[in-house]
N, C-alpha and C positions, 0 to 999 in steps of 0.2 A: 775734299778734293773736288774742284770744279770739273764737271764731266759726268760720267755715268758710274754708279756703283749699284750692283744688283746681287742679291743673294736670295735665291728662291728654292722652295721645295714643293713639288707637285706629285700627287699620287692619283693615278687613273688607270683602270683596267688592268691591274697587276703590274704596272709600270711606275717607277719612281724617278723623278728628276730631282737631283740635289746639286745645284751649281752656283758658283760665284764668279762674277766677271766685273772688271773694272776697265774703264777707258777714259783717258784724260781728254781735255779739249783738243780737237784737231787729230786725235789718234784713231787709227783704224785697227780693229781686232778681227781676225779671221776665225771663224768657228768651223772646225772640221769634225767629222765623225761619220760612222756608218749609218745607213738607213735605220731609223728607229732609235737613234741614240739620244734624242731629246733636243735637237738643234732648233727646230721650228717651235717647239713648246717653249723653249727659252726666249725666243724672240717674241712669241705671243704674250708671255708674262711681262716682258719689258714694254711692249706696245700697249698693254692694258686690255688685250683681247681675251686673256685668260687670267682668272684669279688664282694665285698659288694658295696652298693651304698654309704655308708659312713663308715669311721672308719680307724683304724690303727692296724697293726700287727707288733710287734717288738720282736726279738729274739736274745739273747746274745749281745745286743748293736746294732744290725743291723735292719734297717727298711725294712720290707718285703712288707708291704702294707701301703700306705698313699694315701687315695682317694683324698684328697685335693691337694696334691702335684703331683698326677698322678703317684705314684710309685707302681709297681706291679712286684715283682720278681717271675719268673716262678717257678713252683713246683720243678723241678729238681735242682735248684740252692738255695733252702731255707735251706738246712741242716735239713730236716724233714723226719723221717721214718714213714711209714704208714703200720699198720697191721689190716686187717678186719677180717670178719667172714670166708671168703674163702681165702686160701693162694695165689691163682692166680700165681702159679709158671709157668715158661716157660716150656712147655711140651717137647720141643726138646733139652733142656739142662739137664745135670746131676745135681745132688745135688750140687756138687762143682761148676759147671758152674753158677747155679742160685745165689749162695752166692757171687761168684766172680763178678757178674754183678754189684752189689752195688758200690764197690769201683772203678771198671773200668768206670762206668757211671759218677763218680766224677773226673775222670782224672788220676787215678792211673795207673801205668804201669802194665804189666802182672805179673811180679815177685812180686811186692808189693801187687797186688790184691790177688794173690795166698797165700801169707804169711798171709794176714788178714783173708782170707776165712778159711784157715786151722786153725787158732786160734779160730774162732767162731765155726767151726764144732767140734773141740775138746771140747771146753767149753760147748756146748749144747748137747754133746754125740751123735754126728752125723757122726763122722769120718768114722765109718764102712759102712756108707751109701753113701759116697762121689760119687761113680760111678753110683748109681742108678738114673733112670729117675723118674719123679714125678708119673707116672702111677703105679709104683711098691711100693709106699709109703702108710702107713696107714694115716688116717686123722690127728692123733696127730703128726706123723712124718713130714707130709707135713706142718703143722702149725709151727713146730719148725724150719724147713728150712726157711719158710717165715720170721720168727722172726730173724734168723741168717742173711738173706739177708738184712733186714732193719737195723740191728745193724752194719753190716760191713761197712756201709757208715759213721759210727761214727756220728750219728745225734745228734744235740743239743736238738731236741724235738722228741719224739715218740708219734704218734697218734694211739690209740688203739680203734677200733670201734667194740665192742662186740667180741673180739678175741676168746672167749671160747664158744660162743653161738652154734656153729655148731659141737662141740665135744661131745662125749658120756660121760656118768656119770663116767666112769672109767678113761678116758683120761684127762678130764677137770681139776681134782685136780693136776695132775702131771704138766700140762701146767701152771696152777696158781702158783705152787711152783717155777717153772722155771722162770716165769716173775718176781716173787718176788725176786728171787736170782739176776737176772740181774739188776732190778730197784733199789734194796737196796744195791748193791755192794759198798763196801767202796770206796770213791773217785769218784763215778759216777757223771758226770756232766750233764747227760741226764735228762730232765724233761719230764713229760708225761701227756697227757690227755686221760683218760680212759672212754669211753661210755659204760655203762653196765646197766642191769636191775637186777643184782644179788648183794644183799647187802654183800654176802660173798666175791665177788671180791673187793668191796670197803674196807671191813674190813682187808682183806689180803694185799692189794696193795696200797691203797690211803691214803695220809696224810689229805686231805680235800675233801669235796664234794661241788658241786653246783647242784641245781635242776632247770631245765627249765620247764616251762609250758606256752603254747600258745606263745612261742617265747621270754619269758622274764625270767630272773633269779629271782625265788621266794624264794629261800633259799640257804644259803651257811654256811659252818662251818667246824670245825674239824670233822673228820669222826665218831669217836666213840660218840662224844657229839651229833652230829646231828641225828644219828640213834637212840640214846637212848632217845633223847627228840625232836621228830620231830615237826615241826611247821605247816606243810601242810599235807593234806590228802594223797597225793601221797607218801611222804616220810614215813608216818605212815604205809602205805600199804606195801612198800618194806621192811620196818624194822619189819613187822609182829606185829604191834601194832594198837590198837584202838584209834581213835581220835574224839573228840566231840568239836564243835566250840561254841563260846558264848562270854561273858564278865567276866572278873575277878571280883569277889565279895568276901567279907569277908567269909572265910570258904570254898571257892571253885569257882565254875563257874556257872554263870546263862546262861542256854542253850537258844538257839534261840526260842524254844517253851515256854520259861519262867520258866522251872523247875530248881530248884537248884540242882547241882551236887556237893556233898561234896568232897573235896580233899585237897592236900597239895600244897601250893603255892611255885613255884621256886622263888629264890631271885629277879629275874628281872621281875616277874609278877607285873603289875600295876593295882590297883583297878579301875574298870569302863572302862578299856581299852579292846579292842578285845584280846581274849585269846583262848587257846585250852587245853582241858583235855585229858591226854594221859594215857592209862593203857593197860596192856598185856591181851591177850585172856585167859590166864590161871587164871586171877583174876576175870573172870566173872562166876558167879554160875547160873545155870538154874534149875528152880524148876517146879514140876508138878503143874498145876492150875495157879492161878493168885493172885496178891496183893489184900488184903481186902480193903474196903472203907477207912480205917485208914491208908492205904499205907504200911501195913506190909504184909510180906509173913509168913504164919503160921510156916514154918520150920526155919525161920531165927532167931537166937538168938545171943547174944554176942555183938561184937563191931559195931560201927556205919557203916551202909551200905547205898548205893544208890539203891533204889528199883524201879522197873517199871514193867508194863505189856507189853508183846510183843507177836509176832507170830514167829514161826520157818520159816525162809525164805529158807534155804538150809542146807543139811547135807552132808558133804564130808569127805573122808579120808584125813588125814594130818599127814603123818609120823606114829608115834605110837599112835596118838590121833585122835579123830574125831572133825573136826571144824564145829561148828553149827553157821550159819550166820543168824542173827536176822532181823526181819522186824517190821515196826511200827504196832501197834494195832489200827484198825480204830475207836474203841470205846474209846481210851485213847490218844487223840492228844497231851496231856501234856507230854506223854512219848515218843514223836517222836524222841528224841535224840538216842534211841536205834537202829534206822534204820541203817543197815549195820554193826552193832557191831558184832564181832566174839567172840565165846566162845569155848575154847578147853576142851573137855570132854573125858573120857575114853569110849571105846566101850561098856563096861558093863553099865555105867551110861546112855548112849543113849538108850540102849535096855530097861533098867529098866523104864525109863521115857517115852518110847514109842515115841521118838521125830521123827517127820516127817514134811515136809513142810505144813504150814497152821495150825499147832497145836498152841493153846494159851498156854503161859508159863509165869511164874514169873521170873524176873531177879534181881540178886543182885550183887553189886560190892563194895567191901570194900573201905571206904573212904581213908584208908592209902595206897591203891594201886594206887590211882588217883593223877597224878601230873599236875598242872596247870602252863602253860608257855605262854608267850606272843605270839600272833599270828603273823605270817610274811606274809604280802601281796605282798611285792616287796622287792628286794635287788639289790644293785650294778647296 
């Protein structure tokens, strides 16, 4: 396959990364995972900044790393561009000089490097800044220059390690749009690995995602599908969804505490197999008081709902709504599945209910809002 194929295994300081990733020409793969999951280590192995103990890295038909054969192409000769959180521009060079550095480092002559640099400065709307030194650039401008420098080398692979994380809320969307334009350009042969914690980055830029946890790939799939139907707790959190684990049963999910959670089965859910129930915080209703002994909340009427007793764990602003994080009620262990569940309520509802940490509440979730999917414990 033209593009990237990498399979690496790294052991260091009690941590082991064992991961495999593929990207076709022009394809963008978003790499998610909690801190310490191995995301940057994976990028370092692909870039040639770290030698794995086992594995191979191939790009565009060339072997860059082959531990068994003793092959390790140095970083500058790999045809890989790298853009991190900090632009790391050469302070003594102008914007033009920084961008020219890429093709010059690859052996281009002065005229050819100037021509390529001028093209990228024009394309990224940096031509008027060509003579400035990095100290006179804003954060967004400096990051655009760093992108131009990386692209001026005509890389077959672009490694993006949280490139928007250090930008402010006004600058990040513009940079995201610029990345999308560059990566989605017709005829682009550059593939990319994008490390990010922001689902918006993945939705705007990535064709597929992989999720790393404790050094292993635990989930992978098409971006929209994976974020709409997450199979792991981490993916559910970044997608802004609730996730409850258990086993698929007729009519829903049997939670680990043993409670039945009614829901709609996805086509690939298999009865009696590990599964997850997924639903949005907006589908969670919080009531004053608690469920009665018969399992009903007095205010609940109408369609079938999942009911439980819980405690308010935290109350925090979340955009235009208030996010109420729930905790398990010590007197109702059968309802422990609510622990960590989020409910999005209006500020008025929170005030009327008098919600504050430690308050006992009743919880209801419509069965039609709950989707049951197979659980994913390991992948690739």
